[in-house]
Phi, psi and omega in degrees: 000133179263178178281155176280131186256118179278354183298327177295329177287329183299322183273348178284109180235127176288164186295344178264012174092009181272126180262120185296316180298318180297316178298315179297321177294323176296318179293317176302315178301317180298319178291329177293315177300316179302312180297319180297312179299317177296323177296319178297316181290327175297321174294318178298317180292324183288315190253004177228182178268027179299127187288133177293341179294344180275357185301314180301320178295318177298321179296316181294314181296319179295321179296313180298311179302316181292323179290323174301314178299315180297314179300319178296316182295315183293314183294328178293336176270347185279154178275328177200179178055052180300322178297324180289316179297320175295319179298319179291324175296316181293320177297317180296316177303313183290324178293316176298315179299321179299315180294319179298313180293325176299313181290325184272331189241284198250352191089177185279103177234128178247110181230187182294332178293319177298315178300315178300317182291322177297314179294320175301317179296320179294310183289323177294319176298317179299321177297315177296325177295321177296316176300312185295318179295331179277344177269358183303323178076133176084355184288327189241041179290135180289140181274145181272000000 
């Protein structure tokens, strides 16, 4: 068995300029950030008097922060439409999270909380995409 090669995804570009490999790498980065933050909070909850009632808030804040990072990363690599690239990264993050939580916790249930989180992922990713496309640098240099 050989290694999985992401280079075929790098060249896969949808007709609206979205690069599949870039989106996947952004989402993987977001999950790495999520895991690191969760590990830090797990240590805080275990060894301090950090209230367990704050866990849902920590989960939502961590999710939002991770999706902003993914959207920013994806949009910085995009040529245009940073908001769309970021929104797709946010949606991808949330769909993966939904499937993981369904397999690990409750089964496949679609309720208003799932819909809320999907919408949050899309808009947060789009926000990160706007940030990322504007951080590219050099895109809007004035001509002499």
